[in-house]
C-alpha angles and dihedrals in degrees: 000000000000119000129236106260090199092060090045090053092051088053091048089055092050090051096040095109095049121094095190098065123100127183115226133179106241138156090006089300135063128280130199111223119204112198088340096308124109108252105168142321150167129270113176104323095325129101116236105212125190102206097159131240096284093057096034098096094043091050091053090060091061124097117269094013127122140165117285099238099165093139094046094265129067117273104220111228095025127089139176117232118203122232092259090057094064103021091121117066092233090055090051091046089050093053091047090049090055091049093047089049092057096041090051088067092059125085114254115256 
C-alpha cells in the first residue's frame, strides 16, 4: 500500500532540526527512525504511532485511533491514527511528541 506523501512531508518538517532521524521504507509505507528506533510513520493515509506499552491503552480510547494490526494481530505499543486525528498541525505535532517521548526511553541502535 503506498503512503501519503503529504503526510510524510509534514513529518519531515517536524523532524527537520533533528540529526538523529532517518527515513526508512517499512511496512509498505515509510517510517521515521529516531536513533535507530522506529518512532512513527505513514501507511496509506494513516499515521503509525509508537506510543509504547504504557500509553497504548490510553491512546486506543482517543478518537480516530485503532490498534496497529499490520501482522494480523495487534502490535502492543503501536497504533494507527486516522487522518481526522492529525488533520491540524498541532495534533500531528502532539502525536509525534508522544512517540518521541517513548522512543527517548529506548537505547540507541
